[in-house]
Each structure stands twice: as C-alpha cells, then as structure tokens.
C-alpha positions as a Markdown table, in Angstrom:
| # | Residue | x | y | z |
|---|---|---|---|---|
| 1 | Unk | 108.5 | 141.3 | 60.3 |
| 2 | Unk | 107.6 | 145.0 | 60.7 |
| 3 | Unk | 106.3 | 145.3 | 57.2 |
| 4 | Unk | 104.2 | 142.2 | 57.3 |
| 5 | Unk | 102.9 | 143.1 | 60.8 |
| 6 | Unk | 102.0 | 146.6 | 59.6 |
| 7 | Unk | 100.1 | 145.2 | 56.6 |
| 8 | Unk | 98.3 | 142.7 | 58.9 |
| 9 | Unk | 97.2 | 145.5 | 61.2 |
| 10 | Unk | 96.1 | 147.8 | 58.4 |
| 11 | Unk | 98.9 | 150.3 | 59.0 |
| 12 | Unk | 100.9 | 152.3 | 56.5 |
| 13 | Unk | 103.5 | 149.9 | 55.0 |
| 14 | Unk | 105.8 | 152.7 | 53.7 |
| 15 | Unk | 108.0 | 153.2 | 56.8 |
| 16 | Unk | 108.9 | 149.5 | 57.1 |
| 17 | Unk | 109.1 | 148.9 | 53.3 |
| 18 | Unk | 111.5 | 151.8 | 52.8 |
| 19 | Unk | 114.1 | 150.0 | 54.9 |
| 20 | Unk | 113.9 | 147.0 | 52.6 |
| 21 | Unk | 114.6 | 148.8 | 49.3 |
| 22 | Unk | 118.1 | 147.9 | 48.1 |
| 23 | Unk | 118.7 | 145.7 | 51.2 |
| 24 | Unk | 121.1 | 142.8 | 50.3 |
| 25 | Unk | 123.7 | 142.1 | 47.7 |
| 26 | Unk | 123.3 | 141.1 | 44.0 |
| 27 | Unk | 121.5 | 142.4 | 40.9 |
| 28 | Unk | 118.2 | 142.2 | 42.7 |
| 29 | Unk | 118.7 | 142.6 | 46.5 |
| 30 | Unk | 116.6 | 140.3 | 48.8 |
| 31 | Unk | 114.5 | 143.2 | 50.2 |
| 32 | Unk | 113.5 | 144.3 | 46.6 |
| 33 | Unk | 112.6 | 140.7 | 45.7 |
| 34 | Unk | 110.4 | 140.4 | 48.7 |
| 35 | Unk | 108.7 | 143.7 | 48.0 |
| 36 | Unk | 108.2 | 142.8 | 44.3 |
| 37 | Unk | 106.5 | 139.5 | 45.3 |
| 38 | Unk | 104.4 | 141.2 | 47.9 |
| 39 | Unk | 103.1 | 143.8 | 45.5 |
| 40 | Unk | 102.5 | 141.2 | 42.7 |
| 41 | Unk | 100.4 | 139.2 | 45.2 |
| 42 | Unk | 98.5 | 142.3 | 46.3 |
| 43 | Unk | 97.6 | 143.2 | 42.7 |
| 44 | Unk | 96.3 | 139.7 | 42.2 |
| 45 | Unk | 93.6 | 140.0 | 44.9 |
| 46 | Unk | 90.3 | 141.9 | 45.1 |
| 47 | Unk | 91.0 | 144.1 | 48.1 |
| 48 | Unk | 88.9 | 146.1 | 50.4 |
| 49 | Unk | 89.2 | 149.9 | 50.1 |
| 50 | Unk | 91.6 | 150.1 | 53.1 |
| 51 | Unk | 93.7 | 147.2 | 51.8 |
| 52 | Unk | 93.8 | 148.8 | 48.3 |
| 53 | Unk | 95.0 | 152.0 | 49.9 |
| 54 | Unk | 97.9 | 150.0 | 51.5 |
| 55 | Unk | 98.7 | 148.5 | 48.1 |
| 56 | Unk | 98.6 | 151.9 | 46.4 |
| 57 | Unk | 100.9 | 153.4 | 49.1 |
| 58 | Unk | 103.3 | 150.5 | 48.6 |
| 59 | Unk | 103.2 | 150.8 | 44.8 |
| 60 | Unk | 104.0 | 154.5 | 45.0 |
| 61 | Unk | 106.9 | 153.9 | 47.3 |
| 62 | Unk | 108.4 | 151.2 | 44.9 |
| 63 | Unk | 107.8 | 153.4 | 41.9 |
| 64 | Unk | 109.6 | 156.3 | 43.6 |
| 65 | Unk | 112.4 | 154.1 | 44.7 |
| 66 | Unk | 112.8 | 152.8 | 41.1 |
| 67 | Unk | 112.9 | 156.3 | 39.8 |
| 68 | Unk | 115.3 | 157.5 | 42.4 |
| 69 | Unk | 117.7 | 154.7 | 41.8 |
| 70 | Unk | 117.7 | 153.6 | 45.4 |
| 71 | Unk | 118.7 | 150.2 | 44.3 |
| 72 | Unk | 120.3 | 148.4 | 41.3 |
| 73 | Unk | 119.1 | 149.2 | 37.8 |
| 74 | Unk | 117.8 | 145.6 | 37.3 |
| 75 | Unk | 116.0 | 145.7 | 40.6 |
| 76 | Unk | 114.6 | 149.1 | 39.9 |
| 77 | Unk | 113.0 | 147.8 | 36.7 |
| 78 | Unk | 111.4 | 144.9 | 38.6 |
| 79 | Unk | 110.1 | 147.3 | 41.3 |
| 80 | Unk | 108.7 | 149.6 | 38.7 |
| 81 | Unk | 106.8 | 146.8 | 36.9 |
| 82 | Unk | 105.5 | 145.4 | 40.2 |
| 83 | Unk | 104.2 | 148.8 | 41.1 |
| 84 | Unk | 102.2 | 148.8 | 37.9 |
| 85 | Unk | 100.8 | 145.3 | 38.6 |
| 86 | Unk | 103.0 | 143.4 | 36.2 |
| 87 | Unk | 104.3 | 140.1 | 37.4 |
| 88 | Unk | 107.4 | 138.2 | 36.4 |
| 89 | Unk | 106.7 | 135.0 | 34.5 |
| 90 | Unk | 107.7 | 132.7 | 37.3 |
| 91 | Unk | 105.6 | 134.4 | 40.0 |
| 92 | Unk | 102.7 | 134.7 | 37.5 |
| 93 | Unk | 102.9 | 130.9 | 37.0 |
| 94 | Unk | 102.6 | 130.4 | 40.8 |
| 95 | Unk | 99.6 | 132.7 | 40.9 |
| 96 | Unk | 97.9 | 130.9 | 38.0 |
| 97 | Unk | 98.6 | 127.5 | 39.6 |
| 98 | Unk | 97.1 | 128.7 | 42.9 |
| 99 | Unk | 94.1 | 130.3 | 41.2 |
| 100 | Unk | 93.3 | 127.5 | 38.8 |
| 101 | Unk | 94.5 | 124.2 | 40.2 |
| 102 | Unk | 94.5 | 121.6 | 37.4 |
| 103 | Unk | 94.1 | 124.2 | 34.7 |
| 104 | Unk | 97.5 | 124.8 | 33.0 |
| 105 | Unk | 100.5 | 125.3 | 35.2 |
| 106 | Unk | 100.8 | 122.9 | 38.1 |
| 107 | Unk | 102.0 | 124.2 | 41.5 |
| 108 | Unk | 104.4 | 121.4 | 41.8 |
| 109 | Unk | 106.2 | 122.7 | 38.7 |
| 110 | Unk | 105.7 | 126.4 | 39.2 |
| 111 | Unk | 107.2 | 126.7 | 42.7 |
| 112 | Unk | 110.6 | 124.9 | 41.8 |
| 113 | Unk | 110.9 | 127.1 | 38.7 |
| 114 | Unk | 110.3 | 130.2 | 40.8 |
| 115 | Unk | 112.8 | 129.1 | 43.4 |
| 116 | Unk | 115.4 | 128.5 | 40.8 |
| 117 | Unk | 115.5 | 132.2 | 40.0 |
| 118 | Unk | 118.9 | 133.6 | 41.1 |
| 119 | Unk | 120.6 | 132.6 | 44.4 |
| 120 | Unk | 117.8 | 133.8 | 46.6 |
| 121 | Unk | 115.6 | 135.9 | 44.4 |
| 122 | Unk | 113.0 | 133.2 | 43.7 |
| 123 | Unk | 112.7 | 132.3 | 47.4 |
| 124 | Unk | 112.5 | 136.0 | 48.4 |
| 125 | Unk | 109.9 | 136.8 | 45.7 |
| 126 | Unk | 107.8 | 133.7 | 46.7 |
| 127 | Unk | 107.9 | 134.8 | 50.4 |
| 128 | Unk | 106.5 | 138.2 | 49.4 |
| 129 | Unk | 103.9 | 136.7 | 47.1 |
| 130 | Unk | 102.7 | 134.1 | 49.7 |
| 131 | Unk | 102.8 | 136.8 | 52.4 |
| 132 | Unk | 100.4 | 139.0 | 50.4 |
| 133 | Unk | 98.1 | 136.2 | 49.7 |
| 134 | Unk | 98.0 | 135.2 | 53.3 |
| 135 | Unk | 97.6 | 138.7 | 54.7 |
| 136 | Unk | 94.9 | 139.7 | 52.3 |
| 137 | Unk | 93.0 | 136.5 | 51.7 |
| 138 | Unk | 91.2 | 133.9 | 53.8 |
| 139 | Unk | 93.9 | 131.3 | 53.0 |
| 140 | Unk | 97.0 | 130.6 | 55.1 |
| 141 | Unk | 99.6 | 129.7 | 52.5 |
| 142 | Unk | 102.6 | 130.0 | 54.8 |
| 143 | Unk | 104.3 | 126.8 | 55.9 |
| 144 | Unk | 103.6 | 125.8 | 59.5 |
| 145 | Unk | 105.6 | 127.9 | 62.0 |
| 146 | Unk | 106.4 | 130.7 | 59.6 |
| 147 | Unk | 103.5 | 132.8 | 60.7 |
| 148 | Unk | 104.8 | 132.6 | 64.3 |
| 149 | Unk | 108.3 | 133.6 | 63.2 |
| 150 | Unk | 106.9 | 136.6 | 61.4 |
| 151 | Unk | 104.8 | 137.6 | 64.3 |
| 152 | Unk | 107.8 | 137.3 | 66.6 |
| 153 | Unk | 109.8 | 139.6 | 64.3 |
| 154 | Unk | 107.1 | 142.2 | 64.0 |
| 155 | Unk | 108.7 | 144.2 | 66.7 |
| 156 | Unk | 112.2 | 143.9 | 65.3 |
C-alpha cells in the first residue's frame, strides 16, 4: 500500500519499494514479483517527466538489488531485466492483449496463463502490472474494491 500510494502521489518510490525486495518465500518472492510487474507496466507507458523520474528511480533500485543479491538469484535476474524494460513472456502477452484487443493474444487467454506462473508469482506480477497501468494511465484496471483496499493500506 505504501508503494502504490507513493507512486500515486508522485513521491519517491524507493523507500517503500526497498522493503519489498526479497519479501516472501520461493524462487521469486512475492515482493519481487510485484515490483517486476510494476516496472514492466511502467516501461509500457508514455510517462510525464515526473512519472518517468519515478520509473527511473525504481529501475535503479531494482538493478542495484539484483546486483547486491538482496534476493534469490532467479528473482535477481527478473528484477534486472525488468529494470531494463524487458518483460516476461506472460506479462508481455497481457500487455499486448490490453493494448491491441482483438489483434493477436486475447486477454481471456493471457491472464490465466500469467496467473499459472508459480504458486503466486503470476498473481503478484499481474497485480504490479495492473497497478502501474492504473496509476499512470487514465484507465482503472483494478477489480472493484481493490483500489479502496490499497488506499486503506497506504499508511501501513
């Protein structure tokens, strides 16, 4: 909640994002998956200079975390690639389906494939991706009620 609140308010995302790196069990911890999806979503959008500065700050933080081995080796690789604007195939397919409905990958196929990644990695990555698209675009892609939950957690 703090990270998404900071991004929504145009604040530096690094303090809140730093606490998510390596958070959770598994080859790719949930915090890393969310950050990877968030950054992939940010790279997919045309951002204002202030928003682009937030994206760059977040990208530097993830790149540094990957280099410092603040998480698993597998997750560090994902964080590094996301910091460079490279998406995983499943999240890329969701982006393509959202950007070009009816042209290629269908959203109804892309989302279940993304969700099938790992135990929670797909869901965490999608949450990050949809959060970025919602924060930095005119579209509200979150399910009803999720925005209120995130806003409520912004102080947590």
